[in-house]
KOLZASE-515253 format. One line per 8 residues: their letters; for each residue x, y, z of N, C-alpha, C. Coordinates in steps of 0.1 Angstrom, whole numbers, plus 5000, padded with zeros to 4 digits. Each point is the difference from the previous one (the first is absolute). Layout:
N
A) X/Y/Z/X/Y/Z/X/Y/Z ~ ...
end
This chain:
221
MVKVKFLV) 2427/1484/3288/4987/4995/4995/4997/4986/5006 ~ 5011/4992/5002/4997/4987/5006/4994/5001/5014 ~ 5006/5010/5008/4995/5002/5013/4985/5004/5000 ~ 4996/5009/4991/4987/5004/4999/4990/4989/4997 ~ 5004/4991/4991/4992/4988/4996/4998/4991/5013 ~ 5011/4999/5007/5000/4991/5011/4990/5006/5011 ~ 5001/5013/5002/4991/5007/5009/4985/4998/4996 ~ 4997/5001/4987/4986/4999/4996/4995/4986/5002
VTVLLLFI) 5008/4990/4997/4996/4986/5002/4998/4997/5015 ~ 5009/5005/5008/4998/4998/5015/4988/5006/5005 ~ 4996/5012/4996/4988/5007/5004/4988/4992/4995 ~ 5000/4995/4989/4989/4992/4994/4998/4987/5009 ~ 5011/4994/5003/4999/4987/5008/4995/5003/5014 ~ 5003/5012/5005/4995/5003/5013/4985/5003/5000 ~ 4995/5004/4989/4985/5003/5000/4992/4989/4995 ~ 5005/4990/4994/4992/4989/4994/4991/4994/5011
PFVVYAEG) 5004/4996/5012/4991/4994/5009/4988/5009/5004 ~ 5001/5013/4998/4989/5009/5004/4990/5002/4989 ~ 5004/4998/4988/4990/5002/4989/4994/4987/4995 ~ 5004/4989/5006/4995/4987/4995/4985/4998/5002 ~ 4994/5008/5010/4986/4998/5003/4991/5008/4991 ~ 5005/5009/4991/4991/5008/4992/4994/4992/4989 ~ 4986/4999/5001/4993/4993/4989/5002/5006/4987 ~ 5001/4992/4990/5002/5006/4986/5015/5001/4997
AVKYPPLK) 5008/5002/5010/5015/5002/4998/5007/4987/5001 ~ 4994/4990/5006/5007/4987/5002/4991/4989/4996 ~ 5006/4990/4994/4992/4988/4996/5002/4989/5011 ~ 4989/4998/5007/5001/4990/5011/5000/4986/4994 ~ 5006/4991/5007/5000/4986/4995/4986/4994/4998 ~ 4997/4993/4990/4986/4994/4998/4997/4990/5011 ~ 4987/5000/5004/4996/4991/5010/4990/4990/4994 ~ 5000/4988/5006/4991/4989/4995/4995/4994/5013
LKLDGNKI) 4986/4997/5000/4994/4995/5012/4992/4987/4997 ~ 5001/4990/5008/4993/4988/4999/4992/4997/5012 ~ 4989/4993/4998/4990/4997/5011/4999/4985/5001 ~ 5002/4995/5012/4999/4985/5002/4992/4998/5013 ~ 4987/4999/4998/4991/4999/5012/5000/5014/5007 ~ 5004/5000/5012/5001/5013/5008/5014/5005/5000 ~ 5009/4994/4993/5014/5004/4999/5003/5009/4988 ~ 5006/5011/5002/5004/5009/4989/5015/5000/4999
SLMQGYNI) 5005/4998/4987/5014/5001/4998/5003/5012/4990 ~ 5010/5008/5004/5003/5011/4992/5015/4998/4995 ~ 5002/5001/4987/5013/4998/4995/5005/5013/4994 ~ 5012/5004/5005/5007/5012/4995/5014/4996/4996 ~ 5002/4998/4987/5013/4994/4996/5002/4987/5006 ~ 5012/4999/5007/5003/4987/5007/4994/4999/5014 ~ 4994/5011/5004/4994/5000/5014/4986/4995/4999 ~ 4996/4991/5010/4986/4995/5002/4996/5003/5014
YTYPSQRG) 4989/5006/5001/4994/5003/5013/4986/4994/5001 ~ 4997/4994/5011/4987/4994/5002/4992/5006/5012 ~ 4987/4998/4998/4991/5006/5011/4988/4990/5002 ~ 4997/4995/5012/5007/5003/5012/5013/4993/5001 ~ 5010/5005/5007/5013/4993/5000/5005/5001/5015 ~ 5007/4989/5004/5006/5000/5013/5013/5007/5000 ~ 5006/5003/4989/5013/5007/4999/4998/5015/5001 ~ 5008/5006/5009/5000/5014/5002/5009/5007/4989
GFAGIKKV) 5004/5012/5003/5008/5007/4991/4995/5013/4996 ~ 5008/5008/4994/4996/5014/4996/4991/4999/4988 ~ 5004/4993/4990/4992/5000/4987/4989/4989/5001 ~ 4989/5002/4992/4990/4990/4999/4986/5006/5001 ~ 4990/4991/4999/4986/5005/5000/4996/5002/5015 ~ 4996/5012/5003/4997/5004/5013/4985/5000/5004 ~ 4992/5001/4990/4985/5001/5003/4992/4996/4988 ~ 4990/4992/5002/4991/4996/4989/4985/5001/5005
LQEDLTGD) 4992/5006/4992/4986/5000/5002/4992/4998/4987 ~ 4989/4994/5001/4991/4998/4988/4987/5009/5001 ~ 4997/5007/4990/4989/5009/5000/4995/5002/4985 ~ 4987/5001/4998/4995/5003/4987/5001/5015/4998 ~ 5010/5004/4993/5003/5014/4997/4993/5006/4988 ~ 4995/4991/4992/4994/5005/4987/4984/4999/5000 ~ 4995/4993/5010/4985/4998/5000/4995/4990/4991 ~ 5008/4990/4995/4996/4990/4991/4997/4987/5008
GKDEYILA) 5001/5000/5013/4997/4988/5007/5012/4991/5003 ~ 5011/5003/4994/5012/4992/5002/5011/5008/5007 ~ 5006/4993/5010/5010/5007/5008/5013/5002/4993 ~ 5007/5011/5002/5013/5002/4995/5010/4997/5013 ~ 5012/4998/4997/5010/4999/5010/5008/5012/5001 ~ 5001/5005/5013/5008/5013/5002/5012/4996/5009 ~ 5012/5003/4995/5012/4996/5007/5009/5012/5003 ~ 5006/5000/5012/5010/5010/5003/5014/4991/5001
VQLESGSP) 5009/5005/4992/5012/4992/4997/5013/5009/5002 ~ 5009/4995/5008/5013/5006/5002/5010/4993/4991 ~ 5007/5008/4991/5009/4994/4990/5013/5008/5000 ~ 5009/4995/4992/5013/5007/4998/5003/4999/4985 ~ 5006/5011/4994/5004/5000/4987/5015/5002/4999 ~ 5006/4997/4989/5015/5002/4998/5007/4988/5005 ~ 5013/5001/5000/5009/4990/5004/5010/5005/5011 ~ 5004/4991/5009/5010/5005/5010/5013/5006/4993
PAKSPYGV) 5005/5011/5005/4997/5007/5013/4990/5011/4998 ~ 4993/5001/4988/4991/5011/4997/4986/4996/5001 ~ 4996/4990/5008/4986/4996/5002/4992/5010/5007 ~ 4989/5003/4995/4991/5011/5005/4986/4994/5004 ~ 4996/5002/5012/4986/4994/5003/4989/5009/4995 ~ 4989/4994/4997/4988/5007/4997/4988/4992/5003 ~ 4989/5007/5004/4987/4994/5003/4990/5002/4989 ~ 4992/4990/4998/4989/5001/4990/4988/4994/5005
VLICGQRD) 4988/5006/4996/4987/4995/5003/4994/4995/4986 ~ 4996/4987/4999/4996/4994/4988/4985/4997/5000 ~ 4993/5003/4990/4986/4995/4998/5000/4989/4989 ~ 4996/4988/5004/5001/4989/4990/4987/4993/4998 ~ 4997/4995/4989/4988/4992/4996/5005/4986/4999 ~ 4992/4990/5003/5003/4986/4999/4996/4995/4986 ~ 5010/4993/4994/4998/4993/4987/5006/4986/5001 ~ 4991/4990/5003/5004/4986/5003/5009/5001/5012
NDLDIQYQ) 5012/4995/4999/5010/5000/5011/5009/5012/5000 ~ 4998/5010/4991/5008/5012/4999/4993/5012/5007 ~ 5007/5009/5005/4995/5013/5005/5006/5011/4990 ~ 4991/5005/4992/5004/5010/4990/5000/5014/5007 ~ 5011/5007/4999/5001/5013/5006/4992/5010/4991 ~ 4990/5006/5006/4991/5010/4993/5004/5014/5003 ~ 5006/5002/5012/5004/5014/5003/5011/4999/5011 ~ 5010/5008/4999/5010/5000/5011/5004/5015/5004
MITGSHSP) 5003/5001/5013/5004/5013/5005/5013/4999/5008 ~ 5010/5007/4995/5013/5001/5008/4997/5009/5012 ~ 5004/4996/5012/4996/5007/5012/5013/5003/5007 ~ 5011/5003/4994/5012/5004/5007/5010/4989/5003 ~ 5008/5002/5009/5011/4990/5002/4997/4988/5009 ~ 4991/5002/5010/4997/4990/5009/4986/5002/5007 ~ 4996/4990/5007/4987/4999/5008/4988/5002/4990 ~ 4998/4992/4990/4989/5001/4991/4987/4995/5008
DFDLVDLN) 4989/5007/4998/4988/4996/5007/4988/5006/4992 ~ 4988/4995/5004/4988/5006/4994/4988/4997/5009 ~ 4990/5009/4997/4987/4998/5007/4990/5000/4988 ~ 4988/4995/5003/4989/4999/4990/4989/5009/5006 ~ 4996/5010/4993/4990/5010/5005/4991/5005/4989 ~ 4987/5000/5002/4991/5005/4989/5000/5015/5002 ~ 5010/5007/4995/5001/5015/5002/4990/5008/4992 ~ 4996/4995/4988/4991/5008/4991/4986/4995/5002
KDEIKDVI) 4997/4991/5009/4987/4995/5004/4992/4995/4988 ~ 5007/4992/4992/4993/4993/4989/4998/4985/5003 ~ 5002/4996/5013/4998/4987/5005/5010/4990/4995 ~ 5011/5005/4994/5011/4992/4996/5013/5006/5007 ~ 5008/4992/5007/5011/5004/5007/5012/5005/4991 ~ 5007/5010/5004/5011/5005/4993/5013/4996/5008 ~ 5011/5000/4993/5013/4996/5006/5008/5013/5005 ~ 5003/5001/5012/5008/5010/5006/5014/4994/5003
ASGINFPR) 5009/5003/4991/5014/4994/5001/5009/5009/5006 ~ 5009/4995/5009/5009/5009/5007/5014/4993/5002 ~ 5010/5009/5003/5013/4995/5002/5009/5012/5004 ~ 5013/4997/5002/5009/5010/5006/5013/5000/4992 ~ 5006/5012/4998/5013/5002/4996/5008/5006/5011 ~ 5013/4999/4999/5008/5007/5010/5002/5014/4996 ~ 5001/5010/5009/4999/4998/5015/4986/4998/5005 ~ 4991/5010/4996/4986/4998/5005/4991/5004/4989
WSHLKIVS) 5002/4995/4988/4992/5003/4988/4989/4989/4999 ~ 4988/5004/5003/4989/4989/5000/4993/5001/4986 ~ 4998/4988/4994/4993/4999/4988/4985/4997/5002 ~ 4992/5005/4992/4985/4997/5001/4995/5001/4986 ~ 4994/4989/4995/4993/4999/4988/4987/4993/5001 ~ 4990/5005/4993/4986/4995/5001/4995/4996/4986 ~ 4995/4988/4998/4995/4995/4987/4986/4996/5002 ~ 4992/5003/4990/4986/4997/5000/4996/4994/4986
WQDGNYVL) 4990/4991/5000/4995/4994/4988/4989/5009/4995 ~ 5002/5006/4988/4990/5009/4994/4999/4998/4985 ~ 4988/4998/4995/4998/4999/4986/5009/4990/4993 ~ 5001/4989/5006/5008/4988/4995/5015/5001/5001 ~ 5005/5009/5008/5015/5001/5002/5003/5004/5014 ~ 5012/4997/5004/5005/5004/5012/5005/5015/4998 ~ 4996/5009/5009/5003/5014/4999/5007/5005/5012 ~ 5011/5007/4998/5008/5005/5011/4993/5013/5005
LWDKGGDD) 4995/4999/5012/4993/5012/5006/5009/5009/5008 ~ 5012/4995/5005/5009/5008/5008/5014/4996/4998 ~ 5009/5009/4997/5014/4997/5000/5007/5014/5000 ~ 5001/5005/5013/5006/5013/5001/5011/4999/5012 ~ 5009/5010/5000/5009/5001/5011/5013/4993/4997 ~ 5002/4992/4989/5011/4992/4998/5013/5008/4997 ~ 5000/5013/4997/5012/5008/4997/5005/5006/5013 ~ 4994/4998/5011/5004/5006/5012/5009/4990/5008
TIVSQIFE) 5011/5004/5006/5009/4990/5007/4995/4997/5014 ~ 4993/5010/5006/4995/4997/5013/4985/5004/5001 ~ 4991/4990/4998/4986/5003/4999/4992/4988/5006 ~ 4989/5003/5006/4992/4989/5005/4986/5002/4994 ~ 4994/4988/4996/4987/5000/4994/4991/4991/5008 ~ 4989/5005/5005/4991/4992/5008/4986/4999/4995 ~ 4995/4988/4996/4987/4998/4995/4990/4998/5013 ~ 4989/5006/4999/4990/4998/5011/4986/5004/4995
INENGDAQ) 4990/4997/5008/4986/5003/4998/4997/5011/5010 ~ 4995/5012/4995/4998/5011/5009/4986/4999/5007 ~ 4997/5010/5008/4987/4999/5008/4988/5000/4992 ~ 5001/5005/4987/4989/5000/4991/4998/4986/4992 ~ 5009/4991/5003/5000/4987/4993/5007/5001/4986 ~ 5007/5011/4997/5007/5001/4987/5014/4996/5002 ~ 5006/4994/4989/5014/4997/5000/5008/5013/4999 ~ 5012/5001/5008/5008/5011/4999/5015/4996/5002
IRVGRPSY) 5009/5008/4995/5014/4996/5001/5007/5013/5006 ~ 5008/4998/5010/5008/5010/5006/5014/4999/4995 ~ 5006/5011/4994/5013/5000/4995/5008/5011/5006 ~ 5012/4997/5005/5009/5010/5006/5012/4994/5006 ~ 5009/5009/5006/5012/4996/5006/4998/4998/5015 ~ 5003/4989/5006/4998/4999/5014/5011/5007/5007 ~ 4997/5007/5011/5010/5007/5008/5002/4991/5012 ~ 5012/5000/5006/5003/4991/5011/5010/5007/5009
QYTTTTTY) 5001/4994/5012/5009/5005/5010/5006/4988/5008 ~ 5013/5000/5001/5007/4989/5007/5002/5003/5015 ~ 4998/4990/5008/5004/5001/5014/5010/4989/5002 ~ 5005/4997/5012/5010/4990/5002/4994/4986/4998 ~ 4987/4998/5001/4995/4987/4999/4988/4999/4990 ~ 4995/5011/4995/4988/4999/4992/5000/5010/4989 ~ 4994/4997/4989/4998/5009/4989/4985/5004/5000 ~ 4997/5013/5000/4986/5005/5000/4997/5005/4986
WFDNKTWK) 4989/4996/4995/4995/5005/4987/4988/5009/5001 ~ 5000/5011/4993/4989/5010/5000/4995/5002/4987 ~ 4987/5003/4999/4993/5004/4987/5006/5014/4997 ~ 5004/5002/4988/5005/5013/4995/4988/5008/4994 ~ 4999/5012/5003/4989/5009/4995/5001/5001/4985 ~ 5012/4997/4994/5001/5002/4985/4994/4988/4992 ~ 4995/4990/5007/4994/4988/4994/4988/5004/4991 ~ 4999/4994/4989/4989/5002/4991/4990/4988/5000
IWVWDGES) 4987/5003/4999/4990/4989/5000/4993/5000/4987 ~ 5000/4988/4994/4993/4998/4988/4988/4991/5002 ~ 4988/5004/4996/4988/4994/5003/4993/4994/4987 ~ 4995/4988/5001/4992/4994/4988/4987/5008/4998 ~ 4998/5006/4988/4988/5007/4998/4990/4992/4991 ~ 5002/4988/4998/4991/4991/4992/5006/4997/4987 ~ 5010/5008/4996/5007/4997/4987/5015/4999/5001 ~ 5005/5008/5009/5015/5001/5002/5003/5005/5014
FVLEE) 5013/5000/5003/5004/5006/5012/5003/5015/4998 ~ 4994/5008/5007/5002/5015/4999/5006/5006/5012 ~ 5008/5010/4999/5007/5006/5011/4990/5008/5008 ~ 5000/4997/5013/4990/5008/5009/5006/5014/5002 ~ 4991/5010/4999/5004/5014/5002/5001/5003/5015
end
């Protein structure tokens, strides 16, 4: 019986780093943001990251833009942040895109999107053509699992318009505007071929295309 218990604990420890990114299953450390002129400070426990900063490194604020996302004439701050949770040797990286509103010298987090383990990024696109830009958040998990989440301000709240593909271990999600001027998302597994010096990537015919129909993304027949 002791051996069985030891085996179960060992298996659980092996899987912990891989489940840490599942939203709802893990409590990420709380974040606090301060604004001092053009300088933003983000506090995560004992860690403090500033933007802009001369210090490099893996973790920190990677991108900041200001945009009126609610149509009230006031800009929100949108940040792409690379962070880590846990303690050594079980520290696990995760990326997050934050939408924040300014209150005096504080930046209040209004919405956040976990975007995988690394490379958090975002674009601002008016995909539903309401003259207010939406947040297209992206990131990557290993080995080639790409995250894509889209948030829009509708009826006084931030609404998640897209969050699919997260259960697949090898999937690519590509946001683009098609020839008709409509937003679309291509979802599929990239196929590839190695040579001695180069990796070639090809579009796979099994990819699915989701097109914005004015209310939601629908699967193209």
